[in-house]
TORTI-186235 format. One line per field, with one value per atom (N, C-alpha, C, O): atom name; x, z, y; residue number from 1; residue in three letters. Coordinates in Angstrom, 3 decimals. Layout:
atomo: [CA:...] $
xx: [X:...] $
zz: [Z:...] $
yy: [Y:...] $
num: [NUM:...] $
residuo: [ALA:...] $
END
This chain:
atomo: [N:CA:C:O:N:CA:C:O:N:CA:C:O:N:CA:C:O:N:CA:C:O:N:CA:C:O:N:CA:C:O:N:CA:C:O:N:CA:C:O:N:CA:C:O:N:CA:C:O:N:CA:C:O:N:CA:C:O:N:CA:C:O:N:CA:C:O:N:CA:C:O:N:CA:C:O:N:CA:C:O:N:CA:C:O:N:CA:C:O:N:CA:C:O:N:CA:C:O:N:CA:C:O:N:CA:C:O:N:CA:C:O:N:CA:C:O:N:CA:C:O:N:CA:C:O:N:CA:C:O:N:CA:C:O:N:CA:C:O:N:CA:C:O:N:CA:C:O:N:CA:C:O:N:CA:C:O:N:CA:C:O:N:CA:C:O:N:CA:C:O:N:CA:C:O:N:CA:C:O:N:CA:C:O:N:CA:C:O:N:CA:C:O:N:CA:C:O:N:CA:C:O:N:CA:C:O:N:CA:C:O:N:CA:C:O:N:CA:C:O:N:CA:C:O:N:CA:C:O:N:CA:C:O:N:CA:C:O:N:CA:C:O:N:CA:C:O:N:CA:C:O:N:CA:C:O:N:CA:C:O:N:CA:C:O:N:CA:C:O:N:CA:C:O:N:CA:C:O:N:CA:C:O:N:CA:C:O:N:CA:C:O:N:CA:C:O:N:CA:C:O:N:CA:C:O:N:CA:C:O:N:CA:C:O:N:CA:C:O:N:CA:C:O:N:CA:C:O:N:CA:C:O:N:CA:C:O:N:CA:C:O:N:CA:C:O:N:CA:C:O:N:CA:C:O:N:CA:C:O:N:CA:C:O:N:CA:C:O:N:CA:C:O:N:CA:C:O:N:CA:C:O:N:CA:C:O:N:CA:C:O:N:CA:C:O] $
xx: [144.521:143.418:142.770:142.438:142.597:141.998:142.879:142.382:144.204:145.132:145.004:145.039:144.856:144.692:143.388:143.341:142.347:141.066:141.136:140.608:141.780:141.951:142.814:142.505:143.882:144.760:144.004:144.182:143.154:142.378:141.426:141.379:140.674:139.723:140.426:139.910:141.584:142.346:142.806:142.722:143.291:143.727:142.539:142.666:141.390:140.195:139.773:139.436:139.792:139.441:140.451:140.075:141.723:142.759:142.574:142.726:142.250:142.047:140.847:140.914:139.779:138.565:138.694:138.031:139.519:139.588:140.746:140.644:141.833:143.008:143.157:143.852:142.518:142.615:141.660:140.662:141.964:141.047:139.680:139.571:138.661:137.298:137.058:136.344:137.648:137.408:137.953:137.491:138.927:139.496:138.523:138.534:137.697:136.720:135.416:134.608:135.196:133.944:133.875:134.863:132.718:132.507:131.887:131.755:131.508:130.870:131.418:130.706:132.692:133.267:132.661:132.009:132.876:132.314:132.956:134.024:132.272:132.668:134.021:134.697:134.430:135.688:136.884:138.001:136.672:137.753:138.682:138.228:139.983:140.988:140.908:141.434:140.270:140.209:138.998:138.857:138.141:136.887:137.084:136.261:138.137:138.348:138.411:138.080:138.829:138.926:137.577:137.514:136.500:135.182:134.360:133.205:134.917:134.167:134.211:135.128:133.207:133.111:134.291:134.837:134.665:135.762:137.082:137.837:137.346:138.587:138.569:139.600:137.417:137.327:137.570:138.188:137.081:137.357:138.853:139.409:139.495:140.942:141.669:142.647:141.194:141.809:141.672:142.597:140.529:140.342:141.312:141.857:141.518:142.464:143.872:144.594:144.262:145.599:145.750:146.804:144.720:144.757:144.964:145.732:144.288:144.450:145.861:146.454:146.390:147.757:148.753:149.648:148.608:149.534:149.390:150.381:148.158:147.960:148.630:149.300:148.447:149.073:150.593:151.277:151.116:152.568:153.086:154.167:152.323:152.725:152.779:153.666:151.828:151.837:153.063:153.711:153.368:154.557:155.821:156.742:155.873:157.045:157.208:158.328:156.091:156.179:156.577:157.240:156.179:156.531:158.002:158.642:158.536:159.942:160.637:160.744:161.104:161.649:163.100:163.788:163.578:164.924:164.905:163.955:165.944:165.950:165.804:165.098:166.455:166.361:164.947:164.499:164.248:162.867:161.959:161.116:162.126:161.285:161.478:160.500:162.722:162.996:162.453:161.831:162.684:162.173:160.655:160.064:160.030:158.568:158.001:156.965:158.666:158.230:158.286:157.345:159.380:159.523:158.495:157.876:158.314:157.346:155.918:155.135:155.570:154.217:153.955:152.844:154.942:154.789:154.548:153.655:155.333:155.150:153.772:153.100:153.345:152.038:150.911:149.909:151.063:150.042:149.901:148.789:151.032:150.964:150.343:149.605:150.637:150.040:148.532:147.797:148.061:146.621:145.894:144.818:146.462:145.790:146.011:145.489:146.768:147.066:145.784:144.916:145.675:144.479:144.658:143.733:145.812:146.017:145.243:144.915:144.959:144.156:145.059:144.578] $
zz: [182.018:181.420:180.324:179.250:180.612:179.622:178.377:177.252:178.601:177.479:176.592:175.366:177.203:176.441:175.657:174.522:176.252:175.570:174.368:173.300:174.543:173.432:172.349:171.166:172.720:171.748:170.952:169.740:171.646:170.969:169.943:168.797:170.349:169.424:168.304:167.188:168.588:167.531:166.492:165.292:166.936:165.985:165.205:164.022:165.858:165.166:164.096:162.977:164.435:163.466:162.316:161.153:162.651:161.612:160.662:159.448:161.222:160.383:159.461:158.286:159.955:159.160:158.120:157.084:158.377:157.459:156.465:155.373:156.812:155.947:155.104:154.088:155.506:154.722:153.538:153.579:152.499:151.358:151.772:152.673:151.113:151.478:151.292:152.083:150.260:150.007:151.108:151.269:151.872:152.940:154.108:154.805:154.328:155.409:154.986:155.837:153.708:153.194:153.403:153.200:153.805:153.967:152.719:152.636:151.753:150.548:149.331:148.730:148.956:147.814:146.500:146.455:145.450:144.151:143.637:144.089:142.688:142.215:141.519:141.523:140.923:140.178:141.019:140.506:142.274:143.105:143.550:143.865:143.576:143.910:145.366:145.717:146.205:147.630:148.001:149.158:147.051:147.321:147.871:148.659:147.481:147.897:149.414:149.948:150.108:151.563:152.243:153.406:151.539:152.153:151.766:152.176:150.996:150.603:151.724:152.545:151.732:152.762:152.665:153.679:151.445:151.221:151.796:152.434:151.562:152.052:153.576:154.218:154.163:155.624:156.261:157.322:155.609:156.100:156.047:156.970:154.970:154.863:155.962:156.525:156.267:157.335:158.685:159.496:158.927:160.177:160.268:161.335:159.152:159.140:159.435:160.234:158.791:159.016:160.464:161.070:161.009:162.410:163.333:164.291:163.051:163.854:163.719:164.698:162.499:162.274:163.068:163.709:163.032:163.762:165.272:166.001:165.737:167.173:167.604:168.635:166.813:167.129:167.097:167.962:166.101:166.022:167.224:167.739:167.663:168.836:170.097:170.931:170.236:171.391:171.347:172.366:170.148:170.015:170.313:170.949:169.858:170.140:171.631:172.141:172.326:173.777:174.484:175.520:173.934:174.549:174.327:175.200:173.161:172.817:172.433:171.248:173.409:173.118:172.625:172.827:171.990:171.427:170.133:169.357:169.897:168.711:167.386:166.494:167.241:165.966:165.728:164.583:166.774:166.625:166.265:165.376:166.943:166.701:165.282:164.588:164.848:163.502:162.425:161.465:162.578:161.589:161.542:160.464:162.696:162.747:162.185:161.520:162.444:161.868:160.344:159.674:159.811:158.359:157.736:156.724:158.343:157.808:157.908:156.972:159.027:159.205:158.235:157.719:157.981:157.009:155.619:154.906:155.233:153.941:153.841:152.819:154.870:154.879:154.798:154.123:155.473:155.422:154.020:153.535:153.369:151.993:151.059:150.141:151.289:150.445:150.639:149.667:151.856:152.121:151.550:150.971:151.702:151.246:149.784:149.287:149.078:147.678:146.836:147.031:145.913:145.096:143.672:142.866:143.348:141.972:141.730:142.658:140.484:140.107:139.776:139.438] $
yy: [191.228:190.518:191.367:190.865:192.664:193.554:193.651:193.701:193.676:193.725:192.491:192.597:191.332:190.097:190.100:189.627:190.624:190.707:191.646:191.334:192.781:193.720:193.102:193.242:192.426:191.770:190.705:190.583:189.932:188.904:189.517:189.072:190.529:191.140:191.903:191.978:192.462:193.119:192.108:192.373:190.953:189.927:189.371:189.055:189.252:188.792:189.797:189.410:191.072:192.109:192.135:192.282:191.991:191.999:190.819:190.955:189.684:188.500:188.695:188.335:189.241:189.400:190.516:190.467:191.499:192.633:192.560:193.118:191.893:191.898:190.654:190.675:189.569:188.347:188.416:189.135:187.677:187.644:187.107:186.276:187.585:187.201:185.699:185.083:185.117:183.700:182.814:181.684:183.297:182.497:182.365:181.351:183.357:183.313:182.672:182.302:182.533:181.997:180.492:179.785:180.008:178.574:177.952:176.730:178.777:178.273:179.018:179.823:178.758:179.462:178.977:177.934:179.729:179.350:178.053:177.639:177.439:176.106:176.087:175.058:177.196:177.236:177.667:177.745:177.942:178.458:177.338:176.239:177.614:176.603:176.161:175.104:176.938:176.665:175.803:175.408:175.514:174.824:173.412:172.946:172.734:171.354:171.210:170.151:172.259:172.194:172.040:171.641:172.351:172.333:171.113:171.003:170.203:169.014:167.980:167.960:167.136:166.099:165.121:164.686:164.790:163.845:164.389:163.655:165.675:166.262:166.375:166.175:166.691:166.766:165.398:165.300:164.344:162.993:162.699:162.104:163.117:162.928:163.701:163.209:164.907:165.691:164.989:165.020:164.359:163.620:162.442:162.156:161.770:160.649:161.153:160.557:162.247:162.813:163.275:163.083:163.871:164.304:163.100:163.180:161.996:160.778:160.209:159.757:160.238:159.749:160.588:160.039:161.908:162.778:162.608:162.637:162.431:162.213:160.909:160.861:159.857:158.569:158.672:158.125:159.373:159.554:160.348:160.063:161.332:162.102:161.263:161.440:160.347:159.447:158.532:158.293:158.026:157.171:157.975:157.463:159.230:160.079:160.330:160.372:160.496:160.680:159.395:159.434:158.266:156.986:156.639:156.053:156.999:156.719:158.031:158.345:158.788:160.129:160.157:161.158:159.097:159.136:159.951:159.854:160.750:161.618:160.869:161.338:159.721:159.009:158.478:158.422:158.093:157.622:158.788:158.670:159.897:161.072:161.600:161.881:161.735:162.264:161.329:161.784:160.037:159.081:159.095:159.041:159.167:159.185:160.489:160.476:161.601:162.882:162.859:163.285:162.365:162.302:161.359:161.689:160.184:159.230:159.769:159.607:160.406:160.937:162.082:162.206:162.912:163.985:163.416:163.873:162.431:161.782:161.146:161.291:160.453:159.808:160.832:160.595:161.960:163.013:163.580:163.788:163.831:164.329:163.305:163.664:162.030:160.986:160.912:160.738:161.038:160.958:162.166:162.021:163.346:164.575:164.886:165.884:164.064:164.309:164.296:163.446:165.231:165.389:164.872:164.975:164.326:163.858:162.590:161.851:162.352:161.166:160.009:158.928] $
num: [1:1:1:1:2:2:2:2:3:3:3:3:4:4:4:4:5:5:5:5:6:6:6:6:7:7:7:7:8:8:8:8:9:9:9:9:10:10:10:10:11:11:11:11:12:12:12:12:13:13:13:13:14:14:14:14:15:15:15:15:16:16:16:16:17:17:17:17:18:18:18:18:19:19:19:19:20:20:20:20:21:21:21:21:22:22:22:22:23:23:23:23:24:24:24:24:25:25:25:25:26:26:26:26:27:27:27:27:28:28:28:28:29:29:29:29:30:30:30:30:31:31:31:31:32:32:32:32:33:33:33:33:34:34:34:34:35:35:35:35:36:36:36:36:37:37:37:37:38:38:38:38:39:39:39:39:40:40:40:40:41:41:41:41:42:42:42:42:43:43:43:43:44:44:44:44:45:45:45:45:46:46:46:46:47:47:47:47:48:48:48:48:49:49:49:49:50:50:50:50:51:51:51:51:52:52:52:52:53:53:53:53:54:54:54:54:55:55:55:55:56:56:56:56:57:57:57:57:58:58:58:58:59:59:59:59:60:60:60:60:61:61:61:61:62:62:62:62:63:63:63:63:64:64:64:64:65:65:65:65:66:66:66:66:67:67:67:67:68:68:68:68:69:69:69:69:70:70:70:70:71:71:71:71:72:72:72:72:73:73:73:73:74:74:74:74:75:75:75:75:76:76:76:76:77:77:77:77:78:78:78:78:79:79:79:79:80:80:80:80:81:81:81:81:82:82:82:82:83:83:83:83:84:84:84:84:85:85:85:85:86:86:86:86:87:87:87:87:88:88:88:88] $
residuo: [UNK:UNK:UNK:UNK:UNK:UNK:UNK:UNK:UNK:UNK:UNK:UNK:UNK:UNK:UNK:UNK:UNK:UNK:UNK:UNK:UNK:UNK:UNK:UNK:UNK:UNK:UNK:UNK:UNK:UNK:UNK:UNK:UNK:UNK:UNK:UNK:UNK:UNK:UNK:UNK:UNK:UNK:UNK:UNK:UNK:UNK:UNK:UNK:UNK:UNK:UNK:UNK:UNK:UNK:UNK:UNK:UNK:UNK:UNK:UNK:UNK:UNK:UNK:UNK:UNK:UNK:UNK:UNK:UNK:UNK:UNK:UNK:UNK:UNK:UNK:UNK:UNK:UNK:UNK:UNK:UNK:UNK:UNK:UNK:UNK:UNK:UNK:UNK:UNK:UNK:UNK:UNK:UNK:UNK:UNK:UNK:UNK:UNK:UNK:UNK:UNK:UNK:UNK:UNK:UNK:UNK:UNK:UNK:UNK:UNK:UNK:UNK:UNK:UNK:UNK:UNK:UNK:UNK:UNK:UNK:UNK:UNK:UNK:UNK:UNK:UNK:UNK:UNK:UNK:UNK:UNK:UNK:UNK:UNK:UNK:UNK:UNK:UNK:UNK:UNK:UNK:UNK:UNK:UNK:UNK:UNK:UNK:UNK:UNK:UNK:UNK:UNK:UNK:UNK:UNK:UNK:UNK:UNK:UNK:UNK:UNK:UNK:UNK:UNK:UNK:UNK:UNK:UNK:UNK:UNK:UNK:UNK:UNK:UNK:UNK:UNK:UNK:UNK:UNK:UNK:UNK:UNK:UNK:UNK:UNK:UNK:UNK:UNK:UNK:UNK:UNK:UNK:UNK:UNK:UNK:UNK:UNK:UNK:UNK:UNK:UNK:UNK:UNK:UNK:UNK:UNK:UNK:UNK:UNK:UNK:UNK:UNK:UNK:UNK:UNK:UNK:UNK:UNK:UNK:UNK:UNK:UNK:UNK:UNK:UNK:UNK:UNK:UNK:UNK:UNK:UNK:UNK:UNK:UNK:UNK:UNK:UNK:UNK:UNK:UNK:UNK:UNK:UNK:UNK:UNK:UNK:UNK:UNK:UNK:UNK:UNK:UNK:UNK:UNK:UNK:UNK:UNK:UNK:UNK:UNK:UNK:UNK:UNK:UNK:UNK:UNK:UNK:UNK:UNK:UNK:UNK:UNK:UNK:UNK:UNK:UNK:UNK:UNK:UNK:UNK:UNK:UNK:UNK:UNK:UNK:UNK:UNK:UNK:UNK:UNK:UNK:UNK:UNK:UNK:UNK:UNK:UNK:UNK:UNK:UNK:UNK:UNK:UNK:UNK:UNK:UNK:UNK:UNK:UNK:UNK:UNK:UNK:UNK:UNK:UNK:UNK:UNK:UNK:UNK:UNK:UNK:UNK:UNK:UNK:UNK:UNK:UNK:UNK:UNK:UNK:UNK:UNK:UNK:UNK:UNK:UNK:UNK:UNK:UNK:UNK:UNK:UNK:UNK:UNK:UNK:UNK:UNK:UNK:UNK:UNK:UNK:UNK] $
END
């Protein structure tokens, strides 16, 4: 148990010290490419994608045939990229 606790805090320290500062920031500057992740609109899109993936996972568990799973994975991936797309 102690080993797991040390491993957890070590990974937390490593994440906070080795990753770029902007990745940990919740309020990046307006010109930063990472800012879109923190907007309300993008978070709503993430919730929709999360719901789509959860629904697809339930369908995959209900119909565990390989052809159904592969087709659903490909379609859900395509749909996720379409929803999160930022182009105008």
